[in-house]
Each structure stands twice: as structure tokens, then as C-alpha cells.
C-alpha positions, 0 to 999 in steps of 0.5 A: 271454620264452622261446619255451616260455613263449610257446607255453604262454601261447598254448596256454592262451589257445586252450584258454580261448577254446575252452572258452567257445565250445563251450558257446555253440554247444551252447546255440544248437542245444539241440533240433533239431528243436524239441521240443513240451512237452505242456500240461496243465491242472488244477482243484481245487474245494473244499470238497466237498460244500457247501450251497446258497448256500455258496461253492466255491473254484476253483484252476486251474493249468497245468504250463507257466509263462508264458515271460517272467513275472517278478513283476509283469512279463512275459507271463501266460496269457490267455483262461482259462475255467472251465465249470460244469456245473449239475445241471439240464444247463445250463452257466455259463462263468466268465472269461475270466481272466488268470493270475498269474505262475506260470499260476494262477487263483483264483475263487469260485463259489456254487451256486444249486441243490442237486445235483452240479456239475462244473467244467472248466478251459480254456486256449487252445492256445499254441505252446511251442518249447524 
């Protein structure tokens, strides 16, 4: 092998090694300082209106997925609750629940009395660093 071919082979090898190393160092220091992603929760109660004794379906979810949830394995959000404000001014607390892999809970609630009901979804604070 001639010197020019050896130099070309070494140059190509160095280029390939550097092209793999540069993305790895970029991934390690993606956010410095770490960013905080705001967490939002949503709740849908349906149908509306309903009659006394008819069930209301509750669907609650978050904008952030559980970080390691994959199918039936991994983490789930825990400690999720729903507060039901009744027409007489009293409250019911539903839960605590454990989310599914995408951070969602499903529940049913049946009103006991006629009037306006309000629902509020609560999620404990979780530290999210990305």
C-alpha cells in the first residue's frame, strides 16, 4: 500500500470516528441548565347534562407521559384524584388512581341529587428534567 493510500485511509477513519463522537457529546449536554416542562392536567366529564342516577364518564389526562411507561411495564403516574363539587356545597374525592401508560384515567360518577356538579383533576407535583 502506498503512502497516499495509507494517508487517505487514516483520514477517512478519523473522519468516521469524529462523526460518531460529535453527536454523542451533543446528546449528553442537550440542556444546560436542565429545562422544566410545565405540567398540565385535563378533565372531560360527559355527557352533559345528565339526569339524577345516570352515570357521568370522566376522562382525565396529563400533557406529560410517564417517563418509562412501555405497554404493561414501566412507571405510571400515581396519586391522581378527582374532586367532585356537589350542588349542596360538599365535596367528594375520587381516587387515588394510577394512570395508564399514556397518563390517562377513566372513571364513572353517578350524581345523587339534582343540580350542577363541578369536577377538578389533581396530580401530585413530579420533577421533570429534560
